[in-house]
C-alpha positions as CSV (number, residue, x, y, z in Angstrom):
1,D,0.0,0.0,0.0
2,H,3.0,2.3,-0.5
3,D,4.0,4.0,-3.8
4,V,7.5,4.2,-5.3
5,Q,8.4,7.5,-3.5
6,D,7.6,5.8,-0.1
7,W,10.1,3.0,-0.8
8,R,12.7,5.5,-2.1
9,D,12.4,7.5,1.1
10,A,12.7,4.3,3.1
11,L,15.7,3.2,1.1
12,A,17.4,6.6,1.5
13,V,16.9,6.4,5.3
14,A,18.1,2.8,5.6
15,T,21.2,3.4,3.6
16,G,22.0,6.6,5.5
17,T,21.6,5.2,9.0
18,L,20.6,1.6,9.2
19,N,18.7,1.0,12.5
20,P,18.5,-2.5,13.8
21,I,15.1,-1.9,15.4
22,A,13.6,-0.6,12.1
23,L,15.1,-3.6,10.3
24,R,13.6,-6.1,12.8
25,L,10.2,-4.4,12.6
26,A,10.4,-4.7,8.8
27,H,11.2,-8.4,9.0
28,I,8.2,-8.9,11.4
29,R,5.8,-7.1,9.1
30,H,7.1,-9.1,6.1
31,E,6.6,-12.4,7.9
32,L,3.1,-11.5,9.0
33,A,2.2,-10.5,5.5
34,H,3.6,-13.8,4.1
35,R,1.6,-15.8,6.7
36,Q,-1.6,-13.9,5.9
37,K,-1.1,-14.5,2.2
38,E,-0.6,-18.2,2.7
39,A,-3.7,-18.4,4.8
40,G,-5.7,-16.5,2.2
41,I,-6.3,-13.5,4.5
42,T,-6.5,-10.1,2.9
43,P,-5.2,-7.5,5.3
44,Q,-7.7,-4.7,5.9
45,K,-6.4,-1.3,4.8
46,P,-7.5,1.5,7.1
47,G,-10.0,3.8,5.3
48,F,-11.0,7.3,6.2
49,E,-13.5,6.3,8.9
50,S,-11.3,3.7,10.6
51,G,-8.4,6.1,10.5
52,T,-10.3,8.9,12.1
53,S,-11.6,6.6,14.8
54,V,-8.1,5.3,15.7
55,H,-6.2,8.6,15.3
56,S,-7.6,11.8,16.6
57,H,-4.3,13.7,17.3
58,K,-5.2,17.3,16.7
59,N,-4.9,17.8,20.5
60,E,-1.4,16.3,20.5
61,I,2.2,17.5,20.0
62,V,4.5,14.8,18.7
63,C,8.0,15.1,20.2
64,I,10.4,12.9,18.3
65,G,13.2,12.1,20.7
66,Y,13.7,12.8,24.4
67,N,16.5,15.1,25.3
68,E,17.3,18.6,26.6
69,M,14.6,20.1,24.2
70,F,11.8,18.2,25.8
71,P,11.0,20.7,28.6
72,A,10.4,23.4,26.0
73,V,7.9,21.2,24.1
74,L,6.2,20.3,27.3
75,A,5.9,23.9,28.4
76,L,4.3,24.8,25.1
77,A,1.8,21.9,25.4
78,D,0.9,23.0,28.9
79,A,0.4,26.6,27.8
80,I,-2.0,25.8,25.0
81,G,-3.7,22.8,26.5
82,K,-2.2,20.1,24.3
83,V,-0.9,16.6,25.1
84,V,2.8,15.6,24.4
85,V,3.5,12.3,22.7
86,V,7.1,11.3,23.0
87,V,8.3,9.0,20.1
88,E,11.4,7.1,21.1
89,Y,13.2,3.8,20.4
90,D,15.4,3.9,23.4
91,P,13.6,1.9,26.1
92,L,15.5,3.6,29.0
93,K,14.4,7.0,27.8
94,L,10.8,5.9,27.4
95,K,10.8,4.5,31.0
96,T,12.2,7.8,32.2
97,V,9.5,9.8,30.5
98,Q,6.8,7.4,31.9
99,K,8.3,7.7,35.4
100,L,8.7,11.4,35.5
101,Y,5.9,12.7,33.3
102,G,3.0,10.2,33.5
103,Q,-0.2,11.9,34.6
104,E,-0.1,10.5,38.2
105,A,3.6,11.4,38.5
106,R,3.0,15.0,37.3
107,Q,0.0,15.4,39.6
108,K,2.0,14.2,42.5
109,A,4.9,16.5,41.7
110,W,2.5,19.4,41.4
111,R,1.0,18.8,44.8
112,E,4.4,18.6,46.3
113,K,5.7,21.6,44.6
114,C,2.9,24.0,45.0
115,T,0.4,24.2,47.8
116,A,-3.2,25.4,47.5
117,G,-2.2,28.6,49.2
118,D,0.5,29.2,46.7
119,R,-1.9,28.7,43.8
120,K,-4.4,31.2,45.4
121,D,-1.6,33.8,45.9
122,L,-0.4,33.2,42.3
123,S,-3.9,33.8,40.9
124,K,-4.3,37.0,42.9
125,A,-0.9,38.3,41.9
126,L,-1.6,37.7,38.2
127,A,-5.0,39.3,38.4
128,S,-3.6,42.5,39.9
129,K,-1.0,42.9,37.1
130,T,-1.7,44.7,33.9
131,G,1.6,43.8,32.2
132,S,3.4,40.6,31.7
133,P,2.5,37.7,34.1
134,M,6.2,37.3,34.8
135,E,6.8,41.0,35.6
136,T,10.0,41.5,37.7
137,V,11.2,44.1,40.1
138,E,14.7,45.4,41.0
139,E,16.3,44.2,44.2
140,P,19.8,45.5,44.4
141,S,20.4,43.7,47.7
142,A,19.7,40.3,46.3
143,T,22.0,37.5,47.2
144,A,23.8,35.1,44.9
145,D,21.1,32.5,45.5
146,S,18.5,34.8,44.0
147,A,20.5,35.9,41.0
148,V,19.2,34.9,37.6
149,P,21.1,31.7,36.7
150,V,22.8,31.2,33.4
151,G,20.3,30.0,30.7
152,D,17.3,31.8,32.2
153,V,17.8,35.1,30.4
154,E,15.6,35.6,27.4
155,E,16.2,37.6,24.2
156,G,15.9,41.3,25.0
157,A,15.7,40.8,28.7
158,P,17.0,43.5,31.1
159,P,20.0,43.0,33.4
160,P,19.5,40.3,36.1
161,R,16.4,41.0,38.2
162,V,14.6,39.1,40.9
163,R,11.1,38.0,40.2
164,S,8.4,39.5,42.4
165,R,8.0,37.7,45.7
166,S,4.2,37.8,45.2
167,I,4.4,35.2,42.5
168,P,5.3,31.7,43.9
169,E,8.5,30.8,42.0
170,R,7.8,27.1,42.5
171,A,4.4,27.2,40.7
172,A,5.9,29.2,37.8
173,S,8.8,26.9,37.4
174,F,6.7,23.8,37.3
175,F,5.0,24.8,34.0
176,G,7.6,27.2,32.7
177,S,5.3,30.2,33.1
178,A,3.2,31.7,35.9
179,K,0.3,32.3,33.5
180,T,0.0,28.5,32.8
181,A,0.3,27.7,36.5
182,S,-2.6,30.1,37.3
183,N,-4.9,28.2,34.9
184,I,-4.6,25.0,37.0
185,A,-7.6,24.9,39.3
186,D,-7.4,21.2,40.1
187,D,-4.9,18.3,39.7
188,C,-7.1,16.9,37.0
189,D,-6.1,19.8,34.8
190,I,-2.6,18.5,34.6
191,R,-2.0,16.3,31.6
192,G,0.4,13.4,31.5
193,V,2.8,12.7,28.7
194,K,2.2,9.8,26.4
195,T,4.9,7.6,24.9
196,E,5.3,5.6,21.7
197,Y,8.0,3.0,21.1
198,A,8.8,3.7,17.5
199,D,11.8,4.5,15.3
200,I,11.7,7.7,13.2
201,H,13.8,6.0,10.5
202,D,10.9,3.5,9.9
203,P,8.2,5.0,7.6
204,E,5.6,2.7,9.1
205,C,5.7,4.5,12.4
206,W,4.7,7.8,10.9
207,E,1.3,6.5,10.1
208,E,1.0,4.3,13.1
209,T,1.6,7.2,15.4
210,G,-0.7,9.5,13.4
211,M,1.8,12.2,12.8
212,D,-0.2,13.5,9.9
213,E,-3.0,14.2,12.3
214,A,-0.9,15.9,14.9
215,F,-1.2,19.6,15.8
216,L,2.6,20.0,15.8
217,V,5.6,17.6,15.1
218,V,8.9,18.5,16.8
219,C,11.9,16.5,15.9
220,T,14.7,17.0,18.5
221,D,16.9,14.1,17.2
222,Q,19.7,15.8,15.3
223,G,20.9,12.4,13.9
224,A,17.8,11.9,11.8
225,R,18.2,14.4,9.0
226,D,17.3,12.0,6.2
227,A,14.4,10.7,8.1
228,E,13.2,14.2,8.9
229,K,13.2,15.1,5.2
230,A,11.4,12.0,4.2
231,L,8.8,12.6,6.9
232,I,8.3,16.1,5.7
233,R,7.6,14.8,2.2
234,W,5.3,12.2,3.6
235,L,3.3,14.8,5.5
236,A,3.0,16.9,2.4
237,K,1.9,13.9,0.3
238,H,-0.9,13.3,2.9
239,A,-2.0,16.9,2.8
240,S,-1.3,17.2,6.5
241,D,-1.6,20.6,8.1
242,A,0.7,19.6,11.0
243,I,3.4,22.2,11.7
244,F,6.9,20.6,11.5
245,V,9.7,22.0,13.7
246,S,13.3,20.8,13.4
247,C,16.4,21.3,15.6
248,T,19.9,22.1,14.2
249,Q,23.2,23.6,15.3
250,S,24.4,25.3,12.2
251,N,23.2,27.9,9.7
252,A,23.8,25.4,6.8
253,D,21.7,22.7,8.5
254,A,19.0,25.2,9.2
255,L,18.8,26.3,5.6
256,R,18.7,22.6,4.4
257,M,15.8,21.9,6.7
258,Y,13.9,25.0,5.5
259,K,14.5,23.9,2.0
260,A,13.2,20.5,2.8
261,G,10.0,22.0,4.0
262,A,10.3,22.6,7.8
263,H,8.1,25.4,9.1
264,Y,10.5,26.4,11.8
265,V,14.1,25.4,12.8
266,V,15.4,25.8,16.3
267,Q,19.0,26.7,15.7
268,R,20.5,25.8,19.1
269,D,23.9,27.5,18.7
270,G,22.2,30.7,17.5
271,L,19.8,30.8,20.5
272,A,22.7,30.0,22.9
273,M,24.7,32.9,21.4
274,R,21.8,35.3,21.9
275,A,21.2,34.2,25.5
276,A,25.0,34.4,26.2
277,R,25.1,37.9,24.8
278,E,22.3,39.1,27.0
279,I,23.9,37.4,30.1
280,L,27.3,38.9,29.5
281,V,26.1,42.4,28.6
282,G,23.5,42.4,31.4
283,T,25.8,41.2,34.1
284,V,29.0,43.0,33.2
285,A,28.5,46.0,31.0
286,S,25.5,47.4,32.9
287,V,27.2,46.9,36.3
288,G,30.8,47.9,35.5
289,D,32.4,44.8,37.0
290,C,32.0,41.0,37.0
291,S,30.5,40.6,40.4
292,Q,26.9,39.7,39.2
293,L,28.3,37.4,36.5
294,V,30.2,35.5,39.2
295,A,27.2,35.4,41.4
296,A,25.0,34.1,38.5
297,G,27.6,31.4,37.8
298,Q,27.7,30.3,41.4
299,S,23.9,30.1,41.4
300,H,23.9,28.2,38.2
301,R,26.4,25.7,39.6
302,R,24.4,25.1,42.7
303,N,21.2,24.6,40.7
304,L,22.9,22.0,38.5
305,A,24.4,20.2,41.5
306,K,21.0,20.2,43.2
307,L,19.3,18.8,40.1
308,R,21.9,16.1,39.8
309,A,21.5,15.1,43.5
310,E,17.7,15.3,43.5
311,D,16.8,14.1,40.0
312,G,19.6,12.2,38.2
313,L,17.3,11.3,35.3
314,K,16.4,14.8,34.4
315,F,20.0,15.9,34.9
316,Q,21.2,13.2,32.5
317,Y,18.6,13.4,29.7
318,E,17.3,17.0,29.8
319,T,20.4,19.0,30.7
320,G,23.3,16.7,29.8
321,Y,26.6,16.2,31.6
Protein backbone atom coordinates (compact mmCIF):
# COMPACT_ATOMS: atom_id res chain seq x y z
CA ASP A 1 0.00 0.00 0.00
CA HIS A 2 3.01 2.27 -0.54
CA ASP A 3 4.03 3.99 -3.76
CA VAL A 4 7.49 4.24 -5.31
CA GLN A 5 8.38 7.46 -3.48
CA ASP A 6 7.64 5.85 -0.09
CA TRP A 7 10.05 3.03 -0.84
CA ARG A 8 12.68 5.46 -2.14
CA ASP A 9 12.40 7.45 1.08
CA ALA A 10 12.68 4.28 3.13
CA LEU A 11 15.73 3.17 1.12
CA ALA A 12 17.41 6.56 1.55
CA VAL A 13 16.89 6.42 5.29
CA ALA A 14 18.05 2.82 5.58
CA THR A 15 21.23 3.40 3.60
CA GLY A 16 21.97 6.59 5.51
CA THR A 17 21.58 5.24 9.04
CA LEU A 18 20.64 1.58 9.25
CA ASN A 19 18.73 1.03 12.48
CA PRO A 20 18.51 -2.53 13.80
CA ILE A 21 15.11 -1.90 15.38
CA ALA A 22 13.63 -0.64 12.12
CA LEU A 23 15.13 -3.64 10.30
CA ARG A 24 13.63 -6.05 12.82
CA LEU A 25 10.19 -4.42 12.56
CA ALA A 26 10.38 -4.69 8.77
CA HIS A 27 11.19 -8.42 9.05
CA ILE A 28 8.24 -8.94 11.39
CA ARG A 29 5.82 -7.12 9.07
CA HIS A 30 7.13 -9.09 6.09
CA GLU A 31 6.63 -12.40 7.92
CA LEU A 32 3.10 -11.46 9.01
CA ALA A 33 2.17 -10.47 5.46
CA HIS A 34 3.59 -13.77 4.15
CA ARG A 35 1.59 -15.83 6.66
CA GLN A 36 -1.62 -13.91 5.89
CA LYS A 37 -1.09 -14.50 2.20
CA GLU A 38 -0.59 -18.24 2.72
CA ALA A 39 -3.74 -18.38 4.84
CA GLY A 40 -5.72 -16.52 2.19
CA ILE A 41 -6.34 -13.54 4.48
CA THR A 42 -6.50 -10.12 2.90
CA PRO A 43 -5.20 -7.47 5.32
CA GLN A 44 -7.73 -4.71 5.87
CA LYS A 45 -6.45 -1.34 4.79
CA PRO A 46 -7.49 1.51 7.06
CA GLY A 47 -9.96 3.78 5.34
CA PHE A 48 -10.98 7.31 6.24
CA GLU A 49 -13.54 6.32 8.87
CA SER A 50 -11.34 3.75 10.59
CA GLY A 51 -8.39 6.13 10.45
CA THR A 52 -10.27 8.94 12.15
CA SER A 53 -11.62 6.62 14.81
CA VAL A 54 -8.15 5.33 15.66
CA HIS A 55 -6.24 8.60 15.26
CA SER A 56 -7.55 11.84 16.64
CA HIS A 57 -4.33 13.70 17.30
CA LYS A 58 -5.23 17.34 16.73
CA ASN A 59 -4.90 17.76 20.48
CA GLU A 60 -1.38 16.31 20.48
CA ILE A 61 2.16 17.54 19.96
CA VAL A 62 4.47 14.79 18.73
CA CYS A 63 7.98 15.11 20.17
CA ILE A 64 10.44 12.90 18.30
CA GLY A 65 13.23 12.10 20.74
CA TYR A 66 13.70 12.78 24.43
CA ASN A 67 16.55 15.15 25.28
CA GLU A 68 17.26 18.65 26.56
CA MET A 69 14.65 20.14 24.18
CA PHE A 70 11.78 18.21 25.78
CA PRO A 71 11.01 20.72 28.60
CA ALA A 72 10.41 23.43 25.99
CA VAL A 73 7.95 21.21 24.11
CA LEU A 74 6.16 20.28 27.33
CA ALA A 75 5.92 23.92 28.40
CA LEU A 76 4.28 24.79 25.07
CA ALA A 77 1.80 21.93 25.40
CA ASP A 78 0.85 23.01 28.92
CA ALA A 79 0.45 26.62 27.81
CA ILE A 80 -1.96 25.82 24.96
CA GLY A 81 -3.71 22.80 26.46
CA LYS A 82 -2.22 20.05 24.30
CA VAL A 83 -0.85 16.59 25.10
CA VAL A 84 2.75 15.64 24.35
CA VAL A 85 3.46 12.28 22.71
CA VAL A 86 7.13 11.30 22.95
CA VAL A 87 8.28 9.00 20.14
CA GLU A 88 11.45 7.13 21.10
CA TYR A 89 13.15 3.80 20.38
CA ASP A 90 15.40 3.93 23.45
CA PRO A 91 13.59 1.88 26.14
CA LEU A 92 15.50 3.60 28.97
CA LYS A 93 14.38 7.02 27.81
CA LEU A 94 10.80 5.86 27.43
CA LYS A 95 10.81 4.50 30.98
CA THR A 96 12.23 7.80 32.21
CA VAL A 97 9.45 9.78 30.52
CA GLN A 98 6.81 7.43 31.91
CA LYS A 99 8.28 7.67 35.40
CA LEU A 100 8.69 11.44 35.48
CA TYR A 101 5.86 12.68 33.29
CA GLY A 102 2.98 10.21 33.51
CA GLN A 103 -0.24 11.89 34.63
CA GLU A 104 -0.09 10.51 38.17
CA ALA A 105 3.59 11.44 38.48
CA ARG A 106 2.98 15.00 37.30
CA GLN A 107 -0.03 15.44 39.56
CA LYS A 108 1.96 14.21 42.54
CA ALA A 109 4.87 16.49 41.69
CA TRP A 110 2.50 19.44 41.37
CA ARG A 111 0.96 18.75 44.78
CA GLU A 112 4.41 18.55 46.34
CA LYS A 113 5.74 21.62 44.57
CA CYS A 114 2.86 24.02 44.97
CA THR A 115 0.36 24.16 47.84
CA ALA A 116 -3.21 25.38 47.51
CA GLY A 117 -2.19 28.61 49.21
CA ASP A 118 0.55 29.17 46.66
CA ARG A 119 -1.92 28.72 43.79
CA LYS A 120 -4.36 31.17 45.39
CA ASP A 121 -1.63 33.76 45.90
CA LEU A 122 -0.45 33.22 42.33
CA SER A 123 -3.92 33.85 40.88
CA LYS A 124 -4.31 37.01 42.92
CA ALA A 125 -0.90 38.29 41.91
CA LEU A 126 -1.57 37.72 38.22
CA ALA A 127 -5.03 39.28 38.41
CA SER A 128 -3.56 42.46 39.89
CA LYS A 129 -1.00 42.89 37.10
CA THR A 130 -1.70 44.70 33.88
CA GLY A 131 1.55 43.80 32.16
CA SER A 132 3.42 40.56 31.70
CA PRO A 133 2.52 37.75 34.13
CA MET A 134 6.24 37.32 34.76
CA GLU A 135 6.84 40.98 35.62
CA THR A 136 9.96 41.51 37.70
CA VAL A 137 11.25 44.11 40.13
CA GLU A 138 14.70 45.41 40.97
CA GLU A 139 16.25 44.21 44.21
CA PRO A 140 19.84 45.46 44.40
CA SER A 141 20.44 43.69 47.69
CA ALA A 142 19.65 40.28 46.26
CA THR A 143 22.02 37.51 47.25
CA ALA A 144 23.81 35.13 44.91
CA ASP A 145 21.10 32.51 45.47
CA SER A 146 18.45 34.79 44.03
CA ALA A 147 20.50 35.94 41.04
CA VAL A 148 19.25 34.92 37.64
CA PRO A 149 21.10 31.69 36.71
CA VAL A 150 22.79 31.24 33.37
CA GLY A 151 20.32 30.02 30.75
CA ASP A 152 17.28 31.77 32.24
CA VAL A 153 17.79 35.08 30.44
CA GLU A 154 15.59 35.57 27.40
CA GLU A 155 16.20 37.61 24.24
CA GLY A 156 15.92 41.32 24.97
CA ALA A 157 15.68 40.80 28.71
CA PRO A 158 16.98 43.53 31.06
CA PRO A 159 19.95 42.99 33.42
CA PRO A 160 19.50 40.31 36.09
CA ARG A 161 16.42 40.96 38.17
CA VAL A 162 14.63 39.05 40.85
CA ARG A 163 11.06 37.95 40.21
CA SER A 164 8.39 39.49 42.37
CA ARG A 165 8.00 37.74 45.70
CA SER A 166 4.20 37.84 45.23
CA ILE A 167 4.39 35.20 42.48
CA PRO A 168 5.28 31.74 43.86
CA GLU A 169 8.45 30.76 42.04
CA ARG A 170 7.77 27.06 42.47
CA ALA A 171 4.41 27.24 40.70
CA ALA A 172 5.85 29.20 37.79
CA SER A 173 8.85 26.90 37.36
CA PHE A 174 6.69 23.77 37.27
CA PHE A 175 5.03 24.79 33.99
CA GLY A 176 7.61 27.22 32.67
CA SER A 177 5.31 30.21 33.08
CA ALA A 178 3.25 31.73 35.87
CA LYS A 179 0.31 32.28 33.51
CA THR A 180 0.05 28.55 32.76
CA ALA A 181 0.26 27.71 36.46
CA SER A 182 -2.56 30.14 37.26
CA ASN A 183 -4.90 28.23 34.93
CA ILE A 184 -4.58 25.02 36.98
CA ALA A 185 -7.61 24.87 39.25
CA ASP A 186 -7.35 21.18 40.09
CA ASP A 187 -4.95 18.27 39.73
CA CYS A 188 -7.14 16.88 36.96
CA ASP A 189 -6.13 19.83 34.78
CA ILE A 190 -2.58 18.51 34.62
CA ARG A 191 -2.01 16.30 31.59
CA GLY A 192 0.39 13.40 31.49
CA VAL A 193 2.84 12.72 28.69
CA LYS A 194 2.16 9.79 26.37
CA THR A 195 4.89 7.58 24.93
CA GLU A 196 5.25 5.61 21.73
CA TYR A 197 7.97 3.03 21.12
CA ALA A 198 8.85 3.71 17.50
CA ASP A 199 11.78 4.55 15.25
CA ILE A 200 11.69 7.74 13.21
CA HIS A 201 13.75 5.96 10.53
CA ASP A 202 10.87 3.53 9.94
CA PRO A 203 8.21 5.04 7.62
CA GLU A 204 5.57 2.71 9.05
CA CYS A 205 5.71 4.47 12.42
CA TRP A 206 4.72 7.80 10.87
CA GLU A 207 1.27 6.45 10.05
CA GLU A 208 0.98 4.25 13.13
CA THR A 209 1.55 7.21 15.45
CA GLY A 210 -0.74 9.48 13.44
CA MET A 211 1.84 12.18 12.78
CA ASP A 212 -0.16 13.53 9.85
CA GLU A 213 -3.02 14.24 12.26
CA ALA A 214 -0.90 15.93 14.94
CA PHE A 215 -1.16 19.61 15.82
CA LEU A 216 2.63 19.96 15.84
CA VAL A 217 5.56 17.64 15.12
CA VAL A 218 8.87 18.54 16.77
CA CYS A 219 11.95 16.49 15.88
CA THR A 220 14.67 16.96 18.51
CA ASP A 221 16.87 14.13 17.18
CA GLN A 222 19.74 15.77 15.30
CA GLY A 223 20.92 12.42 13.95
CA ALA A 224 17.83 11.90 11.81
CA ARG A 225 18.21 14.43 9.00
CA ASP A 226 17.32 12.02 6.16
CA ALA A 227 14.38 10.67 8.14
CA GLU A 228 13.17 14.22 8.86
CA LYS A 229 13.24 15.15 5.17
CA ALA A 230 11.42 11.96 4.21
CA LEU A 231 8.84 12.59 6.93
CA ILE A 232 8.26 16.14 5.69
CA ARG A 233 7.63 14.80 2.16
CA TRP A 234 5.27 12.18 3.59
CA LEU A 235 3.31 14.83 5.51
CA ALA A 236 3.01 16.95 2.35
CA LYS A 237 1.87 13.93 0.35
CA HIS A 238 -0.89 13.28 2.88
CA ALA A 239 -1.96 16.94 2.80
CA SER A 240 -1.25 17.23 6.50
CA ASP A 241 -1.60 20.64 8.13
CA ALA A 242 0.70 19.65 11.00
CA ILE A 243 3.45 22.17 11.68
CA PHE A 244 6.93 20.64 11.51
CA VAL A 245 9.73 21.95 13.74
CA SER A 246 13.34 20.79 13.39
CA CYS A 247 16.39 21.34 15.60
CA THR A 248 19.87 22.08 14.21
CA GLN A 249 23.16 23.58 15.33
CA SER A 250 24.45 25.33 12.22
CA ASN A 251 23.24 27.86 9.66
CA ALA A 252 23.82 25.38 6.85
CA ASP A 253 21.70 22.67 8.46
CA ALA A 254 18.97 25.18 9.23
CA LEU A 255 18.79 26.26 5.58
CA ARG A 256 18.73 22.64 4.43
CA MET A 257 15.79 21.88 6.69
CA TYR A 258 13.90 24.99 5.54
CA LYS A 259 14.54 23.94 1.95
CA ALA A 260 13.21 20.47 2.80
CA GLY A 261 9.97 22.04 4.03
CA ALA A 262 10.35 22.58 7.79
CA HIS A 263 8.11 25.38 9.08
CA TYR A 264 10.52 26.45 11.83
CA VAL A 265 14.06 25.43 12.75
CA VAL A 266 15.37 25.79 16.29
CA GLN A 267 19.02 26.67 15.75
CA ARG A 268 20.51 25.81 19.12
CA ASP A 269 23.88 27.52 18.74
CA GLY A 270 22.20 30.69 17.51
CA LEU A 271 19.83 30.79 20.47
CA ALA A 272 22.68 30.01 22.86
CA MET A 273 24.70 32.92 21.44
CA ARG A 274 21.81 35.35 21.90
CA ALA A 275 21.24 34.20 25.48
CA ALA A 276 24.97 34.38 26.24
CA ARG A 277 25.14 37.89 24.80
CA GLU A 278 22.32 39.10 27.03
CA ILE A 279 23.85 37.44 30.09
CA LEU A 280 27.32 38.88 29.53
CA VAL A 281 26.14 42.38 28.63
CA GLY A 282 23.53 42.43 31.37
CA THR A 283 25.79 41.20 34.15
CA VAL A 284 29.03 43.00 33.22
CA ALA A 285 28.53 46.03 30.97
CA SER A 286 25.55 47.41 32.88
CA VAL A 287 27.24 46.94 36.27
CA GLY A 288 30.81 47.87 35.48
CA ASP A 289 32.41 44.78 36.98
CA CYS A 290 31.99 40.99 36.96
CA SER A 291 30.45 40.59 40.43
CA GLN A 292 26.94 39.75 39.17
CA LEU A 293 28.33 37.43 36.49
CA VAL A 294 30.25 35.51 39.16
CA ALA A 295 27.16 35.42 41.39
CA ALA A 296 25.03 34.12 38.51
CA GLY A 297 27.63 31.44 37.78
CA GLN A 298 27.68 30.31 41.40
CA SER A 299 23.89 30.12 41.44
CA HIS A 300 23.87 28.16 38.18
CA ARG A 301 26.44 25.71 39.55
CA ARG A 302 24.39 25.15 42.72
CA ASN A 303 21.23 24.62 40.69
CA LEU A 304 22.94 21.99 38.51
CA ALA A 305 24.43 20.22 41.53
CA LYS A 306 21.03 20.21 43.22
CA LEU A 307 19.35 18.82 40.10
CA ARG A 308 21.94 16.05 39.79
CA ALA A 309 21.50 15.12 43.46
CA GLU A 310 17.70 15.27 43.51
CA ASP A 311 16.80 14.05 40.03
CA GLY A 312 19.58 12.25 38.20
CA LEU A 313 17.35 11.25 35.29
CA LYS A 314 16.38 14.83 34.44
CA PHE A 315 19.99 15.91 34.86
CA GLN A 316 21.18 13.19 32.48
CA TYR A 317 18.61 13.43 29.71
CA GLU A 318 17.32 17.01 29.84
CA THR A 319 20.43 19.05 30.66
CA GLY A 320 23.26 16.65 29.79
CA TYR A 321 26.56 16.19 31.59
